C-alpha positions as semicolon CSV with decimal commas, in nm:
position;residue;x (nm);y (nm);z (nm)
1;M;-1,925;0,975;7,711
2;I;-2,011;1,332;7,613
3;A;-2,137;1,212;7,273
4;Q;-2,360;0,956;7,445
5;M;-2,496;1,223;7,681
6;A;-2,566;1,448;7,383
7;K;-2,760;1,165;7,212
8;A;-2,961;1,118;7,530
9;G;-3,048;1,487;7,523
10;K;-2,857;1,576;7,837
11;N;-2,644;1,887;7,831
12;I;-2,307;1,866;8,002
13;D;-2,158;2,211;8,023
14;T;-1,868;2,208;8,266
15;R;-1,690;2,513;8,128
16;K;-1,647;2,810;8,352
17;K;-1,844;3,114;8,248
18;M;-1,678;3,453;8,205
19;L;-1,822;3,728;8,415
20;P;-1,942;4,033;8,225
21;P;-1,709;4,333;8,244
22;E;-1,770;4,585;8,516
23;S;-1,924;4,909;8,406
24;V;-1,672;5,190;8,363
25;V;-1,792;5,545;8,317
26;F;-1,552;5,815;8,201
27;E;-1,644;6,177;8,241
28;A;-1,422;6,461;8,131
29;E;-1,391;6,769;8,346
30;K;-1,645;7,042;8,284
31;G;-1,521;7,283;8,020
32;Y;-1,279;7,034;7,864
33;K;-1,287;7,091;7,489
34;G;-1,108;6,774;7,384
35;A;-0,767;6,651;7,282
36;H;-0,782;6,807;6,935
37;Y;-0,835;7,149;7,086
38;D;-0,543;7,099;7,324
39;H;-0,319;6,970;7,045
40;F;-0,387;7,259;6,806
41;N;-0,381;7,519;7,082
42;N;-0,041;7,394;7,198
43;F;0,095;7,392;6,843
44;F;-0,028;7,738;6,739
45;T;0,072;7,896;7,070
46;A;0,425;7,760;7,029
47;I;0,443;7,890;6,670
48;R;0,306;8,236;6,762
49;N;0,540;8,279;7,057
50;G;0,842;8,123;6,890
51;N;0,868;7,888;7,185
52;N;0,945;7,548;7,038
53;S;1,025;7,400;7,379
54;T;0,658;7,309;7,422
55;I;0,658;7,106;7,100
56;V;0,775;6,757;7,193
57;E;0,793;6,580;6,856
58;D;0,949;6,705;6,533
59;A;0,850;6,665;6,169
60;V;1,051;6,342;6,133
61;F;0,842;6,184;6,407
62;G;0,522;6,286;6,228
63;Y;0,650;6,156;5,895
64;R;0,751;5,822;6,048
65;A;0,406;5,796;6,205
66;C;0,199;5,880;5,896
67;A;0,406;5,736;5,609
68;P;0,323;5,367;5,669
69;A;-0,049;5,448;5,677
70;L;-0,021;5,643;5,352
71;I;0,171;5,355;5,195
72;C;-0,108;5,118;5,297
73;N;-0,354;5,339;5,112
74;E;-0,126;5,353;4,807
75;S;-0,089;4,975;4,818
76;L;-0,465;4,940;4,808
77;I;-0,493;5,181;4,513
78;Q;-0,217;5,006;4,317
79;K;-0,344;4,661;4,418
80;K;0,004;4,540;4,501
81;S;0,227;4,502;4,804
82;L;0,458;4,794;4,879
83;Q;0,759;4,776;5,110
84;W;0,868;5,053;5,348
85;D;1,221;5,106;5,478
86;P;1,176;5,283;5,813
87;A;1,547;5,354;5,862
88;N;1,586;5,542;5,533
89;M;1,219;5,647;5,518
90;K;1,180;5,532;5,157
91;L;0,978;5,287;4,953
92;I;1,177;4,976;4,864
């Protein structure tokens, strides 16, 4: 029936239309310098003061976070698939 209506030049569009998303505006507080500033300020303040209690994650966390991305880059350079063992943190 739809094919016949299309041949006749009639448009049958019974699908529901999605509404456009509502506008969301985000404004940071005045004087906010950004997450990078906060991150580096927190890190260097903890190092200067010898107060490591403000540092939440350790070097192992950082390595586990960045290593797979670096391996992706290396895989692209070598033009072959590389495997990562997250438990032992080594290439397979």
